[in-house]
BAGUVO-591601 format. One line per field, with one value per residue: residue number from 1; residue in three letters; x, y, z of N, C-alpha, C in turn. Coordinates in pm, whole numbers. Example, Ala and Ser with C-alpha at 12.3 -4.5 7.8 and 13.67 -1.06 7.14 Angstrom:
BEGIN
nr <- 1  2 .
rest <- ALA  SER .
n_xx <- 1319  1285 .
n_yy <- -569  -225 .
n_zz <- 780  708 .
ca_xx <- 1230  1367 .
ca_yy <- -450  -106 .
ca_zz <- 780  714 .
c_xx <- 1320  1290 .
c_yy <- -330  3 .
c_zz <- 780  787 .
This chain:
BEGIN
nr <- 1  2  3  4  5  6  7  8  9  10  11  12  13  14  15  16  17  18  19  20  21  22  23  24  25  26  27  28  29  30  31  32  33  34  35 .
rest <- UNK  UNK  UNK  UNK  UNK  UNK  UNK  UNK  UNK  UNK  UNK  UNK  UNK  UNK  UNK  UNK  UNK  UNK  UNK  UNK  UNK  UNK  UNK  UNK  UNK  UNK  UNK  UNK  UNK  UNK  UNK  UNK  UNK  UNK  UNK .
n_xx <- -1705  -1483  -1231  -1328  -1338  -1023  -971  -1067  -910  -622  -665  -715  -417  -242  -349  -281  -49  53  -37  81  328  301  292  506  674  573  615  916  979  901  1056  1295  1265  1270  1506 .
n_yy <- -675  -859  -682  -496  -608  -655  -425  -325  -506  -392  -153  -228  -356  -171  -6  -162  -155  117  153  -38  42  349  205  110  314  453  293  276  544  564  399  479  723  637  543 .
n_zz <- -1914  -1806  -1825  -1637  -1450  -1429  -1429  -1173  -989  -1045  -928  -662  -600  -656  -429  -214  -225  -170  41  218  185  308  573  628  645  832  1043  1011  1065  1338  1461  1453  1588  1863  1881 .
ca_xx <- -1689  -1352  -1211  -1372  -1304  -900  -904  -1091  -800  -515  -666  -664  -301  -170  -393  -255  102  30  -109  196  479  288  301  637  737  557  711  1092  1015  866  1144  1410  1242  1281  1604 .
ca_yy <- -744  -877  -580  -408  -684  -649  -283  -327  -606  -336  -79  -295  -381  -6  72  -214  -146  252  117  -96  170  399  163  62  416  503  210  312  698  551  285  559  830  592  519 .
ca_zz <- -1802  -1777  -1863  -1520  -1292  -1421  -1339  -1003  -939  -1072  -864  -534  -595  -619  -314  -115  -226  -109  206  298  200  414  692  670  643  944  1108  1015  1131  1491  1544  1467  1705  1971  1901 .
c_xx <- -1545  -1261  -1206  -1309  -1111  -871  -944  -926  -658  -537  -645  -500  -209  -241  -340  -83  102  31  63  343  421  323  424  745  728  630  878  1062  957  1005  1272  1363  1274  1402  1736 .
c_yy <- -789  -751  -461  -437  -684  -493  -260  -395  -474  -206  -119  -300  -234  36  -12  -197  5  250  97  -31  245  355  109  199  485  420  251  434  648  460  424  680  758  497  578 .
c_zz <- -1705  -1753  -1685  -1429  -1311  -1363  -1202  -949  -935  -941  -710  -548  -573  -475  -189  -105  -155  30  308  274  318  579  755  670  755  1055  1139  1108  1304  1547  1547  1543  1828  1988  2050 .
């Protein structure tokens, strides 16, 4: 039970991290294109 919850938390952290990386990359590319 606890292990399963921990795994879910880890997956969520990885997902959020990937999402943030993707968003920041998009933002950087967007600002570079508009300079």
